[in-house]
N, C-alpha and C positions, 0 to 999 in steps of 0.2 A: 504495498499499500502506499503510495507517496500523497501526499499534501499539496497544493501548489495554491496561490491566491490568483483570482481570476473575475474579470469583469462580463458581469451578464448584461448585455445592452435591453434597450425595453421592446427592441423585435425579437428578443430573444436568441439573439446570438450569443456566444459564449467566448470570450478575446482571452485569450491565455498569455502570460508574460511574454513564453517563447514557445518556439515548436517543440513539440514532442515526436518521437518515431515509436511506435507501438508494434509489438511484434502481434499483436491480434485488438479485436474489438474490445474495450473494456465499458463496464458499468460506473458510472460516476455518480455522487452521493453531490449536492449542491445546499450548501447553508447560507441563507441571505443574513448580512449583517447589515447594522446599524452604519449609517453614513459616519464617517471618521473625520474628525477634524484634524489641522495638523498638529496641535497639540498633543491630541491622542496618540498620534505618529511617533512624535519626539517621547512620549512617556513608553509606548509599545517597545520602541530600538533602544531606550536604554534601561528596560528591562531585559531585553534580551543581550544586553552584552554585558550585564551585572557579573555571570558566572564567569566570562573570560577573565573581566576587571578584579574579581576577588580572585582568581588564579594570582594574579601579580601583587595585589594588595596584602594578602593574606601571607604575606612570606617575614622573617625574622629582620633581614635586611632591610626590609620597607618599616618595620617599627621601629629599627634603628634610626633609619635615616629621618623619622619626623619625630624623634624622642625629644626633641627640645620645645617642640610644640605643645606638649602634653601639659595640661594645668597641674601646677605645683600648689599646694594649699598653705603650705607655710609661708 
């Protein structure tokens, strides 16, 4: 199974982001999404990038590099 985002035109044409070569006819599921705003897209992209960034941020070297910005209550 593969999921891709596409545009369903008002006349029923399905517009995919790129051409797909299929070995046979396939069934598809169509889910209608609410219209997204640019702000929603930015949030979605930031959530998608979070795991990759966390992999870099959650390293001892990063903790050491930013230690000087830690709050010191004394």
